C-alpha positions as CSV (number, residue, x, y, z in Angstrom):
1,M,-15.4,-48.5,27.3
2,Y,-16.2,-46.4,24.2
3,K,-18.3,-43.8,26.1
4,I,-15.8,-43.4,29.0
5,F,-12.4,-43.7,27.4
6,I,-12.4,-43.9,23.6
7,K,-14.8,-41.1,22.8
8,P,-13.1,-38.4,25.0
9,L,-9.7,-39.4,23.7
10,F,-10.9,-39.2,20.1
11,D,-12.5,-35.8,20.8
12,F,-9.3,-34.3,22.2
13,V,-6.9,-35.7,19.5
14,F,-9.2,-34.9,16.6
15,A,-10.0,-31.4,17.9
16,F,-6.2,-30.7,18.3
17,L,-5.4,-31.9,14.8
18,L,-8.3,-29.9,13.3
19,V,-7.3,-26.7,15.0
20,L,-3.8,-27.1,13.6
21,M,-5.0,-28.0,10.1
22,L,-7.7,-25.3,9.9
23,S,-5.7,-22.4,11.5
24,P,-5.4,-20.6,8.1
25,V,-9.2,-20.8,7.8
26,F,-9.6,-19.4,11.3
27,V,-7.3,-16.5,10.5
28,I,-9.1,-15.6,7.2
29,I,-12.6,-15.7,8.9
30,I,-11.4,-13.6,11.8
31,I,-10.0,-10.9,9.5
32,L,-13.2,-10.9,7.4
33,L,-15.5,-10.7,10.4
34,Y,-13.4,-8.0,11.9
35,F,-14.4,-5.7,9.0
36,F,-17.9,-7.0,8.2
37,N,-19.1,-7.2,11.8
38,Q,-17.9,-4.0,13.2
39,K,-14.8,-5.6,14.9
40,N,-17.0,-8.2,16.6
41,V,-15.5,-11.6,15.7
42,F,-16.5,-14.0,18.5
43,F,-19.8,-14.8,20.1
44,L,-19.5,-16.0,23.7
45,Q,-22.5,-17.2,25.6
46,D,-23.3,-19.3,28.7
47,R,-24.7,-22.7,27.8
48,P,-25.5,-25.8,30.0
49,G,-23.3,-28.8,29.5
50,K,-23.1,-32.2,31.1
51,N,-25.1,-32.4,34.3
52,E,-26.3,-28.8,33.5
53,K,-22.9,-27.4,34.4
54,V,-22.7,-24.0,32.6
55,F,-19.8,-23.1,30.3
56,K,-19.0,-20.4,27.8
57,I,-19.6,-21.6,24.2
58,I,-17.4,-20.0,21.5
59,K,-18.7,-19.3,18.0
60,F,-17.9,-16.9,15.1
61,K,-20.2,-14.0,15.4
62,T,-22.6,-13.8,12.4
63,M,-24.7,-10.8,13.5
64,T,-23.9,-7.2,14.4
65,D,-25.0,-5.5,17.6
66,Q,-27.1,-2.9,15.8
67,K,-29.8,-1.3,17.9
68,D,-32.9,0.8,17.2
69,E,-33.4,4.4,18.5
70,F,-34.6,3.0,21.9
71,G,-31.5,0.9,22.4
72,N,-33.1,-2.4,21.6
73,L,-31.3,-4.9,19.4
74,L,-32.7,-5.1,15.9
75,S,-34.3,-8.4,14.7
76,D,-31.9,-11.3,13.8
77,E,-32.7,-10.9,10.1
78,L,-31.6,-7.2,10.1
79,R,-28.4,-7.9,12.1
80,L,-27.3,-10.9,10.1
81,T,-24.6,-9.8,7.7
82,K,-24.0,-11.1,4.2
83,L,-20.8,-12.7,5.4
84,G,-22.6,-14.0,8.5
85,K,-25.2,-15.7,6.3
86,F,-22.4,-17.5,4.4
87,V,-20.6,-18.5,7.6
88,R,-23.8,-19.8,9.0
89,K,-24.9,-21.6,5.8
90,T,-21.5,-23.4,5.6
91,S,-21.5,-24.1,9.4
92,L,-18.1,-22.3,9.7
93,D,-19.6,-20.4,12.7
94,E,-19.2,-23.6,14.6
95,L,-15.5,-24.0,14.2
96,P,-14.4,-22.2,17.4
97,Q,-16.3,-24.8,19.3
98,L,-13.2,-27.0,18.7
99,I,-11.7,-25.0,21.6
100,N,-14.7,-26.1,23.7
101,V,-14.0,-29.7,22.8
102,L,-10.3,-29.3,23.7
103,K,-11.3,-27.8,27.1
104,G,-13.6,-30.8,27.7
105,D,-16.8,-28.7,27.7
106,M,-18.1,-30.4,24.6
107,S,-17.8,-33.5,22.4
108,F,-17.9,-33.6,18.7
109,I,-21.2,-35.5,18.8
110,G,-23.9,-35.1,21.3
111,P,-27.1,-33.0,22.0
112,R,-26.5,-29.3,21.0
113,P,-25.9,-27.0,24.1
114,L,-29.0,-24.7,24.3
115,L,-29.8,-21.6,26.3
116,V,-29.5,-21.6,30.1
117,H,-33.0,-20.2,30.6
118,Y,-34.5,-23.3,28.8
119,L,-33.4,-25.5,31.8
120,P,-36.7,-25.0,33.9
121,L,-38.8,-25.6,30.7
122,Y,-37.7,-29.2,30.1
123,N,-39.7,-32.1,31.3
124,D,-38.0,-35.1,33.1
125,E,-37.5,-37.0,29.8
126,Q,-36.0,-34.0,28.0
127,K,-33.6,-33.3,30.9
128,K,-31.8,-36.6,30.0
129,R,-30.1,-34.7,27.2
130,H,-27.8,-33.3,29.8
131,N,-26.6,-36.7,31.0
132,I,-23.7,-36.5,28.5
133,K,-21.5,-33.7,27.1
134,P,-23.2,-31.6,24.4
135,G,-21.9,-31.8,20.9
136,I,-21.0,-29.7,17.9
137,T,-23.3,-32.0,15.9
138,G,-25.8,-34.6,16.9
139,W,-28.6,-37.0,16.1
140,A,-31.1,-34.1,16.0
141,Q,-28.9,-32.1,13.7
142,V,-28.7,-34.8,11.0
143,N,-32.5,-35.4,11.3
144,G,-33.7,-31.9,10.6
145,R,-31.6,-29.5,12.7
146,N,-33.5,-26.2,12.9
147,A,-36.2,-27.3,10.4
148,I,-37.9,-29.6,13.0
149,T,-39.9,-28.8,16.1
150,W,-38.3,-28.5,19.5
151,Q,-40.2,-31.6,20.7
152,Q,-38.8,-33.6,17.8
153,K,-35.2,-32.4,18.6
154,F,-35.5,-33.5,22.2
155,I,-36.8,-36.9,21.2
156,F,-33.7,-37.3,18.9
157,D,-31.4,-36.0,21.7
158,V,-32.7,-38.5,24.3
159,Y,-32.5,-41.3,21.8
160,Y,-28.8,-40.5,21.3
161,V,-28.2,-40.4,25.0
162,N,-29.8,-43.8,25.5
163,N,-28.1,-45.4,22.4
164,L,-24.7,-43.8,22.3
165,S,-22.2,-46.0,20.5
166,L,-19.3,-45.9,18.1
167,L,-21.5,-47.0,15.1
168,L,-24.1,-44.3,15.9
169,D,-21.4,-41.7,16.1
170,L,-19.9,-42.8,12.8
171,K,-23.3,-42.6,11.2
172,I,-23.9,-39.0,12.6
173,F,-20.4,-38.0,11.4
174,L,-21.1,-39.1,7.8
175,L,-24.6,-37.6,7.8
176,T,-23.2,-34.3,9.1
177,I,-20.8,-34.0,6.2
178,K,-23.7,-34.6,3.8
179,K,-25.9,-32.0,5.6
180,V,-23.1,-29.4,5.6
181,I,-22.5,-29.9,1.9
182,K,-26.2,-29.6,1.1
183,S,-26.8,-26.8,3.6
184,E,-29.9,-28.5,4.9
185,G,-32.0,-27.5,7.9
186,I,-30.0,-24.3,8.7
187,N,-33.1,-22.2,9.6
188,T,-36.7,-22.6,10.7
189,A,-39.0,-21.9,7.8
190,G,-39.6,-18.1,7.5
191,V,-37.1,-17.2,10.2
192,A,-33.6,-15.9,9.9
193,T,-32.2,-18.1,12.6
194,T,-34.5,-20.3,14.7
195,E,-37.3,-19.6,17.2
196,N,-36.9,-19.8,20.9
197,F,-38.1,-22.8,22.9
198,K,-41.1,-21.7,25.0
199,G,-41.8,-24.9,26.9
200,N,-44.1,-27.9,26.5
201,E,-47.7,-27.5,25.9
C-alpha cells in the first residue's frame, strides 16, 4: 500500500509544494551560477532509473567546462568554482531534481541514480538497487554518502530496497536534514567530488 500508492502520491505533492516555496531560491541560484559558471547553470546527464530505464537527471552545475591546451577537461578540483563548492556543500545542487520527482523519474528517497556505464559492473545483488525508483537522498546517503566505499553504498541501497517502509523513509528524511546541516560526507577523502566505481574485485 505505502510503496505502490502513498509514496508516489507523497513524492508528487511534496515536490510540487517545494518547487512553489523554493522558487525564489531557484531564481537566485540561477542568476549567480549564470555569472560564476560562464553561463552554464544546469547539469543534465543520463542516469539509470527503475528497471534500469535511462532518464535525464537535472542538477545545478557546480563546475565550469574549462579545458587544457589539448581540449581535455581539467580536473574536478580545478573546475569546481567557489560558488559551486558552496552549492555542493549545502546540497543546493540537488534542488532541480524536484523536477525529476514531478516527472516520475525519481522519488525523494531511494538509491542514488548513478552513471549509465556502471550498469555492467554491478553483481546480481547490487543490481537490485534498480528495482525501485532512485532518490534524491537514501539510506546510503545518511550512512556516509561519499565518505564510504562503493561496496558499502550498495549494501545500504539493497537493504533499503528490501526493507522499504514509511518508518524507514521518515528516519532517512530526518537524518538527511541532520547531514545537510552538518555538511557531512560530501566528498571522498582527498578528492574534490568522488571517485568513479570501477567494478567489484
